[in-house]
N, CA, C and O of each residue as an XYZ file, in Angstrom:
632
protein
N     -11.027    -25.481    -14.023
C     -11.282    -24.179    -13.274
C      -9.595    -23.737    -13.729
O      -8.768    -24.647    -13.675
N      -9.255    -22.720    -14.048
C      -7.673    -22.300    -14.263
C      -7.462    -22.055    -12.535
O      -8.156    -21.796    -11.552
N      -5.757    -22.371    -12.948
C      -5.748    -22.226    -11.732
C      -4.882    -20.816    -11.137
O      -4.137    -20.768    -10.159
N      -5.357    -19.422    -12.332
C      -5.470    -18.199    -11.795
C      -6.608    -18.104    -11.652
O      -6.680    -17.370    -10.666
N      -7.943    -18.415    -12.054
C      -9.179    -17.824    -11.153
C      -9.260    -18.483     -9.387
O      -9.671    -17.870     -8.402
N      -8.632    -20.134     -9.457
C      -8.322    -20.372     -8.230
C      -7.785    -19.788     -7.128
O      -8.155    -19.805     -5.954
N      -6.761    -19.213     -7.723
C      -6.060    -17.987     -6.926
C      -6.501    -17.085     -6.680
O      -6.462    -16.773     -5.490
N      -7.138    -16.195     -7.605
C      -8.329    -15.136     -7.324
C      -9.275    -15.665     -6.159
O      -9.280    -15.112     -5.058
N      -9.939    -16.576     -6.405
C     -10.862    -16.614     -5.681
C     -10.339    -16.829     -4.574
O     -10.866    -16.154     -3.690
N      -9.181    -17.755     -4.088
C      -8.394    -17.933     -2.546
C      -8.521    -16.385     -1.676
O      -8.809    -16.249     -0.487
N      -8.200    -15.274     -2.708
C      -8.139    -14.101     -2.082
C      -9.375    -13.334     -2.274
O      -9.443    -12.165     -1.896
N     -10.160    -13.815     -2.728
C     -11.724    -13.161     -2.650
C     -11.985    -12.464     -1.328
O     -11.760    -11.275     -1.101
N     -12.321    -13.061     -0.765
C     -12.468    -12.400      0.863
C     -12.106    -11.188      1.188
O     -12.929    -10.334      1.519
N     -10.863    -10.981      1.130
C      -9.428    -10.308      1.092
C     -10.211     -8.773      0.740
O     -10.529     -7.855      1.496
N     -10.353     -8.931     -0.652
C     -10.520     -8.070     -1.315
C     -12.316     -7.517     -1.154
O     -12.759     -6.526     -1.734
N     -12.997     -8.277     -0.389
C     -14.338     -7.970     -0.307
C     -14.218     -7.453      1.106
O     -15.212     -6.869      1.538
N     -13.313     -7.552      1.791
C     -13.329     -7.186      2.941
C     -12.732     -5.778      2.813
O     -13.042     -4.957      3.676
N     -11.890     -5.415      1.800
C     -11.124     -3.729      1.769
C     -12.288     -3.136      0.964
O     -12.251     -1.953      0.627
N     -13.332     -3.940      0.644
C     -14.778     -3.096     -0.170
C     -15.559     -2.608      1.185
O     -16.141     -1.524      1.219
N     -15.522     -3.426      2.200
C     -16.369     -2.954      3.523
C     -15.704     -1.854      3.959
O     -16.268     -0.787      4.200
N     -14.357     -2.076      4.094
C     -13.630     -1.011      4.522
C     -12.994      0.241      3.271
O     -11.819      0.598      3.183
N     -13.866      0.604      2.623
C     -13.640      1.408      2.016
C     -13.617      2.718      2.366
O     -14.468      3.222      3.099
N     -12.297      3.563      1.685
C     -12.284      4.974      2.542
C     -13.130      5.826      1.503
O     -13.205      7.006      1.844
N     -13.675      5.570      0.516
C     -14.511      6.334     -0.140
C     -15.650      6.329      0.107
O     -16.392      7.261     -0.203
N     -16.026      5.294      0.709
C     -18.097      5.656      1.445
C     -17.796      4.788      2.753
O     -18.830      4.335      3.243
N     -16.756      4.487      3.358
C     -17.103      3.864      4.608
C     -16.577      5.430      5.963
O     -15.359      5.394      5.790
N     -16.732      6.215      6.691
C     -16.108      6.960      7.728
C     -15.786      6.088      8.814
O     -16.041      6.664      9.872
N     -15.482      5.317      8.933
C     -15.343      4.166     10.260
C     -13.733      4.449     10.227
O     -13.125      4.364      9.160
N     -13.118      4.765     11.364
C     -11.625      4.967     11.377
C     -10.804      3.513     10.739
O      -9.651      3.505     10.309
N     -11.666      2.414     10.809
C     -10.517      1.856      9.696
C     -10.863      1.161      8.738
O     -10.558     -0.013      8.525
N     -11.686      2.035      7.952
C     -11.686      1.922      6.465
C     -10.949      2.970      6.076
O     -11.240      4.160      6.203
N      -9.503      2.266      5.358
C      -8.668      2.706      5.032
C      -7.894      2.066      3.681
O      -6.687      2.007      3.449
N      -9.035      1.612      2.880
C      -8.968      0.241      1.883
C      -9.485      1.221      0.534
O     -10.258      2.176      0.609
N      -8.906      0.759     -0.547
C      -9.600      0.793     -1.819
C      -9.140     -0.479     -2.993
O      -8.058     -0.682     -3.544
N     -10.281     -1.108     -3.081
C      -9.712     -2.670     -3.401
C      -9.902     -2.777     -5.081
O     -10.773     -2.274     -5.791
N      -9.049     -3.406     -5.344
C      -8.948     -3.343     -6.962
C      -9.031     -4.844     -7.660
O      -9.672     -5.633     -6.967
N      -8.582     -5.318     -8.723
C      -8.872     -6.510     -9.100
C      -7.759     -7.723     -8.650
O      -7.884     -8.947     -8.629
N      -6.575     -6.804     -8.288
C      -5.616     -8.155     -8.138
C      -4.557     -7.751     -6.749
O      -3.376     -7.986     -6.491
N      -5.790     -6.948     -5.970
C      -4.548     -5.870     -4.529
C      -6.143     -4.763     -4.396
O      -7.296     -4.698     -4.823
N      -5.081     -3.983     -3.404
C      -5.774     -2.884     -2.829
C      -4.758     -1.856     -2.713
O      -3.610     -2.251     -2.919
N      -4.911     -0.630     -2.430
C      -4.603      0.796     -2.312
C      -4.975      0.840     -0.789
O      -6.085      0.576     -0.325
N      -3.555      1.321      0.098
C      -3.772      1.746      1.725
C      -3.740      3.172      1.395
O      -3.032      3.742      0.565
N      -4.848      3.769      2.381
C      -5.041      5.476      2.665
C      -4.599      5.233      4.462
O      -4.692      4.270      5.224
N      -4.138      6.532      4.594
C      -4.412      6.821      5.929
C      -5.269      7.953      6.327
O      -5.867      8.516      5.410
N      -5.445      8.410      7.585
C      -5.985      9.529      7.791
C      -5.316     10.334      9.062
O      -4.295      9.905      9.600
N      -5.932     11.457      9.469
C      -5.197     12.314     10.227
C      -5.092     11.826     11.637
O      -4.477     12.501     12.462
N      -5.796     10.407     12.040
C      -6.389      9.620     13.306
C      -5.201      8.394     13.122
O      -4.478      8.201     14.099
N      -5.005      7.651     12.022
C      -4.224      6.734     11.586
C      -3.340      7.068     10.674
O      -3.713      7.577      9.617
N      -2.361      6.893     10.874
C      -1.213      7.288     10.025
C       0.538      6.498     10.074
O       1.004      5.901     11.044
N       1.027      6.665      9.128
C       2.458      6.382      9.575
C       3.033      7.380     10.621
O       2.433      8.360     11.062
N       4.286      6.980     10.950
C       4.918      7.810     11.807
C       5.236      8.851     10.797
O       5.449      8.584      9.614
N       5.268     10.338     11.426
C       6.067     11.546     10.326
C       5.260     11.653      9.211
O       5.954     11.846      8.213
N       4.173     11.611      8.992
C       2.439     11.824      8.100
C       2.320     12.775      8.767
O       1.118     12.960      8.957
N       2.955     13.554      9.276
C       2.112     14.788      9.778
C       1.672     15.680      9.205
O       1.610     16.700      9.890
N       1.244     15.788      7.995
C       0.573     16.855      7.036
C      -0.984     17.092      6.675
O      -1.709     16.101      6.590
N      -1.398     18.102      6.507
C      -2.911     18.485      5.958
C      -3.313     17.473      4.883
O      -2.722     17.335      3.812
N      -4.619     16.628      5.374
C      -5.363     15.687      4.552
C      -6.777     16.620      4.382
O      -7.259     17.479      5.121
N      -7.195     16.101      3.159
C      -8.247     16.592      2.944
C      -9.232     15.451      2.159
O      -8.650     14.687      1.388
N     -10.647     15.310      2.319
C     -11.553     14.195      1.895
C     -11.716     14.195      0.518
O     -11.995     13.075      0.092
N     -11.641     15.027     -0.294
C     -11.697     14.840     -1.588
C     -12.999     14.715     -1.771
O     -13.969     15.345     -1.351
N     -12.788     13.268     -2.870
C     -13.743     12.603     -3.158
C     -14.122     11.329     -1.946
O     -15.138     10.679     -2.190
N     -13.653     11.112     -1.181
C     -13.546      9.865     -0.262
C     -14.124     10.638      1.263
O     -13.849     11.775      1.647
N     -14.912      9.712      1.882
C     -15.832      9.314      3.255
C     -14.896     10.356      4.183
O     -15.663     10.852      5.007
N     -13.680     10.826      4.351
C     -13.245     11.290      5.274
C     -11.837     11.742      4.466
O     -11.389     11.337      3.394
N     -11.218     12.947      5.602
C      -9.748     13.501      5.213
C      -8.634     12.118      5.068
O      -8.557     11.101      5.758
N      -8.064     12.439      4.212
C      -7.051     10.946      3.781
C      -6.033     11.402      2.988
O      -6.000     12.474      2.384
N      -4.975     10.304      3.024
C      -3.812     10.602      2.099
C      -3.115      9.258      1.773
O      -2.707      8.581      2.717
N      -2.962      8.854      0.584
C      -2.388      8.043      0.061
C      -0.941      7.314      0.798
O       0.121      7.906      0.993
N      -1.186      6.153      1.066
C       0.316      5.843      1.478
C       0.993      4.324      0.534
O       2.200      4.092      0.466
N      -0.021      3.495     -0.077
C       0.655      2.291     -0.790
C      -0.411      1.556     -1.244
O      -1.531      1.608     -0.736
N      -0.008      0.653     -2.482
C      -0.278     -0.195     -3.033
C       0.026     -1.501     -2.961
O       1.205     -1.769     -3.192
N      -0.821     -2.545     -2.664
C      -0.554     -4.022     -2.758
C      -0.726     -4.744     -3.647
O      -1.812     -4.367     -4.088
N      -0.339     -5.703     -4.354
C      -0.841     -6.768     -5.231
C      -0.215     -8.116     -5.072
O       0.650     -8.594     -4.339
N      -1.017     -8.564     -6.081
C      -0.772    -10.409     -5.538
C       0.923    -10.599     -6.190
O       1.170    -10.232     -7.339
N       1.506    -10.930     -5.704
C       2.938    -11.906     -6.160
C       2.892    -13.269     -6.866
O       3.009    -14.160     -6.025
N       2.812    -13.561     -7.631
C       2.797    -14.551     -8.289
C       4.277    -15.509     -8.486
O       5.397    -15.018     -8.344
N       4.057    -16.761     -8.790
C       5.179    -17.447     -8.946
C       4.882    -18.124    -10.330
O       3.781    -17.883    -10.824
N       5.812    -19.006    -11.060
C       5.955    -19.264    -12.308
C       4.776    -20.504    -12.442
O       4.425    -20.914    -13.548
N       4.290    -20.972    -11.326
C       3.139    -22.049    -11.407
C       1.722    -21.428    -11.468
O       0.687    -22.087    -11.366
N       1.804    -19.760    -11.688
C       0.733    -19.073    -11.515
C      -0.215    -19.595    -10.124
O      -1.243    -20.270    -10.187
N       0.257    -19.225     -9.240
C       0.358    -19.529     -7.944
C       0.561    -17.888     -7.301
O       1.431    -17.149     -7.763
N      -0.301    -17.483     -6.263
C      -0.185    -16.852     -5.400
C       0.775    -17.096     -4.584
O       0.414    -18.082     -3.941
N       2.177    -16.641     -4.109
C       2.892    -16.910     -3.178
C       3.350    -15.718     -2.022
O       4.059    -15.831     -1.021
N       2.896    -14.963     -2.389
C       3.315    -13.609     -1.727
C       2.872    -12.450     -2.260
O       2.517    -12.293     -3.428
N       2.901    -11.269     -1.016
C       1.934     -9.881     -1.336
C       3.445     -8.732     -1.865
O       4.605     -8.918     -1.496
N       2.967     -7.597     -2.787
C       4.120     -6.760     -2.937
C       3.606     -5.810     -2.759
O       2.532     -5.531     -3.292
N       4.295     -4.979     -1.883
C       3.812     -3.585     -1.550
C       4.724     -2.637     -2.080
O       5.884     -2.918     -2.381
N       4.038     -1.151     -2.235
C       5.128     -0.101     -2.512
C       4.226      0.934     -1.947
O       2.996      0.912     -2.005
N       5.042      1.936     -1.338
C       4.527      2.618     -0.667
C       5.493      4.131     -1.311
O       6.644      4.225     -1.736
N       4.292      5.240     -1.110
C       5.121      6.829     -1.966
C       4.329      7.776     -1.035
O       3.105      7.753     -1.162
N       4.890      8.638     -0.078
C       4.166      9.260      0.770
C       3.959     10.444     -0.041
O       4.498     11.404      0.509
N       3.285     10.819     -1.341
C       2.712     11.662     -2.009
C       2.503     13.174     -0.905
O       2.838     14.312     -1.236
N       2.087     12.915     -0.027
C       1.368     14.201      0.508
C       2.799     14.804      1.383
O       2.828     16.013      1.615
N       3.723     14.109      1.754
C       4.825     14.767      2.271
C       5.591     15.456      1.408
O       6.224     16.448      1.768
N       5.606     14.960      0.089
C       6.814     15.579     -1.032
C       6.306     17.083     -1.547
O       6.877     18.087     -1.974
N       4.829     16.674     -1.260
C       3.821     18.208     -1.523
C       3.697     18.918      0.096
O       4.345     19.948      0.283
N       3.365     18.695      0.553
C       3.327     19.549      2.082
C       4.951     20.169      2.366
O       5.365     21.299      2.628
N       5.491     19.108      2.213
C       7.097     19.370      2.674
C       8.381     18.988      2.095
O       9.345     18.278      2.381
N       7.832     20.052      0.806
C       8.960     20.019     -0.097
C      10.734     19.976      0.304
O      11.543     19.107     -0.020
N      10.923     20.993      0.959
C      12.142     21.139      1.513
C      12.782     20.292      2.523
O      13.821     20.535      3.136
N      11.927     19.138      2.626
C      12.579     17.809      3.667
C      12.266     16.732      2.805
O      12.963     15.723      2.698
N      11.157     16.960      2.156
C      10.977     14.966      1.146
C      11.146     15.552     -0.425
O      10.947     16.691     -0.848
N      11.601     14.301     -1.145
C      11.670     14.483     -2.205
C      10.705     13.218     -3.011
O      10.150     12.347     -2.341
N      10.612     13.263     -4.416
C       9.658     12.228     -5.064
C      10.239     11.344     -5.466
O       9.750     10.233     -5.665
N      12.037     11.838     -5.774
C      13.191     11.050     -6.188
C      13.183      9.821     -5.571
O      12.721      9.709     -4.435
N      13.715      8.719     -6.282
C      14.254      7.965     -5.614
C      15.329      7.994     -5.044
O      15.415      7.335     -4.008
N      16.449      8.719     -5.489
C      17.466      8.705     -5.011
C      17.934     10.464     -4.771
O      18.843     11.040     -5.371
N      16.902     11.133     -3.593
C      17.199     12.385     -3.200
C      18.325     13.354     -3.283
O      19.414     12.972     -2.854
N      18.222     14.528     -3.761
C      19.073     15.195     -3.168
C      19.795     15.021     -2.211
O      19.515     13.884     -1.830
N      20.730     15.519     -1.423
C      21.702     15.509     -0.435
C      20.582     16.502      0.262
O      20.050     17.453     -0.311
N      20.332     16.075      1.643
C      19.286     17.000      2.783
C      18.362     16.494      2.594
O      17.531     16.828      3.438
N      17.849     15.548      1.635
C      16.164     15.343      1.294
C      16.133     13.978      1.723
O      17.049     13.193      1.971
N      14.867     13.857      1.760
C      14.376     12.245      1.731
C      13.463     11.779      1.106
O      12.476     12.492      0.925
N      13.493     10.472      0.587
C      12.649      9.910     -0.517
C      11.433      9.541      0.195
O      11.324      9.253      1.387
N      10.391      9.600     -0.849
C       9.182      9.448     -0.082
C       8.516      8.328     -0.454
O       7.299      8.169     -0.359
N       9.611      7.243     -1.044
C       9.243      5.870     -1.480
C       9.788      4.982     -0.794
O      11.008      4.940     -0.637
N       8.784      3.948     -0.163
C       8.826      2.771      0.671
C       9.795      3.537      2.030
O      10.978      3.227      2.169
N       9.153      4.488      2.909
C      10.137      4.765      3.835
C      10.112      3.699      5.002
O       9.287      2.803      4.823
N      10.573      3.654      5.719
C      10.661      2.410      6.999
C       9.201      2.813      7.643
O       8.247      2.105      7.966
N       9.376      4.012      7.691
C       7.676      4.129      8.998
C       6.505      4.022      8.110
O       5.459      3.786      8.714
N       6.406      4.142      6.761
C       5.182      3.816      6.034
C       4.989      2.140      5.573
O       3.883      1.709      5.245
N       6.321      1.207      5.601
C       5.955      0.321      5.340
C       5.947     -0.722      6.779
O       5.666     -1.918      6.859
N       6.268      0.018      7.586
C       5.637     -1.012      8.795
C       3.914     -0.579      9.094
O       3.004     -1.247      9.584
N       3.939      0.420      8.718
C       2.569      0.878      9.421
C       1.256      0.220      8.126
O       0.107     -0.167      8.336
N       1.981      0.312      6.911
C       1.240     -0.378      5.913
C       1.378     -2.266      6.141
O       0.584     -3.111      5.728
N       2.304     -2.424      6.712
C       2.461     -3.935      6.927
C       1.441     -4.437      7.769
O       0.707     -5.402      7.557
N       1.477     -3.511      8.966
C      -0.246     -3.757     10.259
C      -1.001     -3.998      9.380
O      -1.400     -5.144      9.175
N      -1.400     -2.862      8.592
C      -3.039     -2.809      8.213
C      -3.210     -3.653      7.312
O      -4.380     -3.924      7.044
N      -2.238     -4.267      6.634
C      -2.191     -5.568      5.333
C      -2.547     -6.993      6.277
O      -3.136     -7.941      5.758
N      -2.240     -7.004      7.297
C      -1.994     -8.138      8.200
C      -3.777     -7.997      9.148
O      -4.537     -8.850      9.607
N      -3.807     -6.956      9.102
C      -5.243     -6.602      9.792
C      -6.178     -7.065      9.069
O      -6.913     -8.007      9.367
N      -6.204     -6.207      7.739
C      -7.448     -6.952      6.409
C      -7.347     -8.333      6.550
O      -8.428     -8.866      6.800
N      -6.276     -9.170      6.458
C      -6.194    -10.622      5.570
C      -6.972    -11.146      6.919
O      -7.962    -11.864      6.774
N      -6.423    -10.707      8.506
C      -6.878    -11.302      9.897
C      -8.959    -10.930      9.429
O      -9.828    -11.799      9.353
N      -9.096     -9.820      9.272
C     -10.552     -9.861      9.328
C     -11.412    -10.758      8.073
O     -12.516    -11.296      8.159
N     -10.523    -10.700      6.968
C     -11.165    -11.797      6.120
C     -10.895    -13.070      6.106
O     -11.185    -13.786      5.148
N     -10.193    -13.576      7.380
C      -9.724    -15.028      7.710
C      -9.259    -15.948      6.422
O      -9.628    -17.041      5.992
N      -8.338    -15.045      6.042
C      -7.532    -15.643      5.111
C      -5.873    -15.510      5.621
O      -5.397    -14.400      5.858
N      -5.243    -16.493      5.727
C      -3.569    -16.457      6.044
C      -2.620    -15.162      5.223
O      -2.198    -15.340      4.081
N      -2.463    -14.342      5.712
C      -1.515    -13.445      5.095
C       0.090    -13.941      4.678
O       0.994    -14.161      5.485
N       0.161    -14.040      3.293
C       1.603    -14.504      2.637
C       2.284    -13.523      3.157
O       1.791    -12.536      3.704
N       3.844    -13.832      2.956
C       4.925    -13.339      2.760
C       4.472    -11.798      2.228
O       3.632    -11.658      1.340
N       4.915    -11.049      2.666
C       4.870     -9.186      2.311
C       6.551     -8.987      1.484
O       7.574     -9.150      2.149
N       6.597     -8.671      0.180
C       7.629     -8.292      0.013
C       7.454     -6.723     -0.751
O       6.441     -6.439     -1.391
N       8.667     -5.726     -0.559
C       8.914     -4.521     -1.543
C       8.659     -5.012     -2.907
O       8.821     -6.163     -3.314
N       8.194     -3.877     -3.626
C       8.426     -3.645     -4.942
C       9.500     -3.175     -5.469
O       9.698     -1.961     -5.416
N      10.251     -3.872     -5.973
C      11.736     -3.145     -6.544
C      11.482     -2.131     -7.268
O      10.506     -2.174     -8.016
N      12.174     -1.170     -7.219
C      11.997      0.025     -8.358
C      12.810     -0.229     -9.566
O      13.930     -0.726     -9.689
N      11.986      0.224    -10.407
C      12.827      0.031    -11.849
C      13.701      0.594    -12.106
O      14.156      0.380    -13.230
N      14.458      1.677    -11.165
C      16.011      2.547    -10.918
C      16.688      1.183    -10.524
O      17.580      0.759    -11.259
N      16.330      0.489     -9.439
C      16.710     -0.626     -8.412
C      17.215     -1.762     -9.361
O      18.358     -2.219     -9.346
N      16.015     -2.222    -10.337
C      16.305     -2.811    -11.239
C      17.172     -3.030    -12.344
O      17.571     -4.142    -12.690
N      17.519     -1.715    -13.012
C      18.317     -1.458    -13.705
C      19.772     -1.362    -13.597
O      20.686     -1.675    -14.360
N      19.710     -0.668    -12.051
C      21.042     -1.126    -11.663
C      21.920     -2.755    -11.458
O      23.113     -2.979    -11.661
N      20.836     -3.724    -10.990
C      21.096     -4.671    -10.591
C      21.346     -5.581    -12.217
O      22.160     -6.477    -12.444
N      20.482     -5.056    -13.018
C      21.029     -5.977    -14.238
C      22.067     -5.141    -15.029
O      22.540     -5.587    -16.074
N      22.431     -3.910    -14.530
C      23.720     -3.806    -15.379
C      25.011     -3.908    -14.508
O      26.030     -3.314    -14.859
N      24.973     -4.567    -13.514
C      25.786     -4.960    -12.437
C      26.600     -6.531    -13.212
O      27.410     -7.191    -12.562
């Protein structure tokens, strides 16, 4: 069995739990996830959301009103081992609902706040990630923030 398959199998219980707590089909308050192949998405609801996420949410194709918060994927090392999680948050609903205050830009114009990796979203997301791993009975690896493409360019240019 390949190391990659072993690593995916190691985290399969987490994706199974994310499927049980799928926001698309499960109206329960704790259902705030959407499973993928190598990670999952996080959604919030009017009752359970990051601080400051006070915007109108609608159900759309989901089981309850919600808004996208972020994406979590497996972080790999050079030996093909999952060593951490990579978290990226983006509060699209804030930019759409309060454009006078929030910006989609990583480095927003003066007087606006970026919707990418807001501290409140990160803290909320980390608590939900840890909760999901606990439900799955899998130790939660370290959670790291995804470095933006612009940040990578600036670092590489230095």
